[in-house]
C-alpha positions as CSV (number, residue, x, y, z in Angstrom):
1,X,37.6,-5.0,6.2
2,X,39.3,-3.6,3.1
3,X,39.1,-7.0,1.3
4,X,35.3,-7.1,1.9
5,X,34.8,-3.6,0.7
6,X,36.9,-4.3,-2.4
7,X,34.8,-7.4,-3.1
8,X,31.6,-5.5,-2.6
9,X,32.8,-2.7,-5.0
10,X,33.8,-5.2,-7.6
11,X,30.5,-7.0,-7.4
12,X,28.7,-3.6,-7.7
13,X,30.8,-2.8,-10.9
14,X,29.9,-6.2,-12.4
15,X,26.2,-5.5,-11.7
16,X,26.3,-2.1,-13.2
17,X,28.0,-3.6,-16.3
18,X,25.2,-6.1,-16.6
19,X,22.6,-3.3,-16.4
20,X,24.5,-1.2,-19.0
21,X,24.9,-4.1,-21.4
22,X,21.3,-5.2,-21.0
23,X,20.0,-1.6,-21.4
24,X,22.1,-1.2,-24.5
25,X,21.1,-4.5,-26.2
26,X,17.6,-5.3,-25.1
27,X,14.7,-3.0,-26.1
28,X,12.4,-5.1,-23.9
29,X,14.5,-4.3,-20.8
30,X,14.4,-0.6,-21.6
31,X,10.6,-0.8,-22.0
32,X,10.2,-2.7,-18.7
33,X,12.4,-0.1,-16.9
34,X,10.2,2.6,-18.2
35,X,7.2,0.7,-17.0
36,X,8.8,0.4,-13.6
37,X,9.4,4.2,-13.6
38,X,5.6,4.5,-13.8
39,X,4.4,1.6,-11.7
40,X,6.7,1.8,-8.7
41,X,5.7,5.4,-7.9
42,X,2.1,4.5,-8.8
43,X,2.2,1.7,-6.2
44,X,3.5,4.1,-3.6
45,X,0.6,6.5,-4.0
46,X,-2.2,3.9,-4.1
47,X,-4.4,3.9,-1.1
48,X,-3.6,0.3,-0.2
49,X,-1.8,-1.3,2.7
50,X,2.0,-1.3,2.8
51,X,2.2,-5.0,2.0
52,X,0.1,-4.5,-1.1
53,X,2.5,-1.7,-2.2
54,X,5.4,-4.0,-1.6
55,X,3.7,-6.8,-3.5
56,X,3.1,-4.6,-6.5
57,X,6.7,-3.3,-6.5
58,X,8.0,-6.9,-6.0
59,X,6.0,-8.0,-9.0
60,X,7.6,-5.3,-11.1
61,X,11.1,-6.2,-9.9
62,X,10.4,-9.8,-10.7
63,X,9.9,-8.8,-14.4
64,X,13.2,-6.9,-14.4
65,X,15.1,-9.8,-12.7
66,X,13.6,-12.3,-15.1
67,X,14.5,-10.1,-18.1
68,X,18.1,-9.8,-16.9
69,X,18.4,-13.6,-16.4
70,X,16.8,-14.2,-19.8
71,X,19.3,-11.8,-21.4
72,X,22.2,-13.7,-19.8
73,X,20.8,-17.0,-20.9
74,X,20.5,-15.7,-24.5
75,X,24.2,-14.5,-24.4
76,X,25.3,-18.0,-23.2
77,X,23.3,-19.7,-25.9
78,X,24.6,-17.4,-28.6
79,X,28.2,-18.1,-27.5
80,X,27.7,-21.9,-27.2
81,X,25.6,-22.3,-30.3
82,X,26.1,-19.5,-32.9
83,X,24.2,-21.5,-35.5
84,X,20.7,-22.7,-35.4
85,X,20.0,-25.6,-33.1
86,X,16.8,-27.0,-31.6
87,X,18.2,-26.9,-28.1
88,X,19.4,-23.3,-28.4
89,X,15.9,-22.4,-29.6
90,X,14.3,-24.3,-26.7
91,X,16.6,-22.5,-24.2
92,X,15.7,-19.1,-25.6
93,X,12.0,-19.9,-25.8
94,X,12.0,-21.0,-22.2
95,X,13.6,-17.7,-21.1
96,X,11.1,-15.8,-23.1
97,X,8.3,-17.8,-21.5
98,X,9.6,-17.0,-18.1
99,X,9.5,-13.3,-18.8
100,X,6.0,-13.7,-20.2
101,X,4.9,-15.4,-17.0
102,X,6.4,-12.6,-14.9
103,X,4.6,-10.0,-17.0
104,X,1.3,-11.9,-16.6
105,X,1.9,-12.0,-12.8
106,X,2.5,-8.2,-12.8
107,X,-0.7,-7.6,-14.8
108,X,-2.7,-9.8,-12.5
109,X,-1.3,-8.2,-9.4
110,X,-2.2,-4.7,-10.7
111,X,-5.5,-5.8,-12.1
112,X,-6.7,-7.4,-8.9
113,X,-5.4,-4.4,-6.8
114,X,-7.2,-1.9,-9.0
115,X,-10.3,-4.0,-9.1
116,X,-10.4,-4.2,-5.3
117,X,-10.0,-0.4,-5.1
118,X,-13.2,0.1,-7.3
119,X,-15.4,-2.0,-5.1
């Protein structure tokens, strides 16, 4: 049991290091966390079914997950290709596009939910 707990605690420390590093180096992540601090409680108080609340919160979490993965991808690209390279640009652009799609998904989820509340 002790080995499993040690593994869990080490994984937790690595995760917290990833959050701290991304928080410190990525303004977009800080902005998205601030957005989550507004939207997650907002989803909880909306007069919608529980599954709709979960969907809205999940859409926000998807943005944060995608941003974290994009930041990791950018770090790997910077390590592997410190100079300018077309493939490095492509990798970073694709990561950025993934974050954009997650943000569009979040906007659509909230937009449709709020639209349905006004009908």
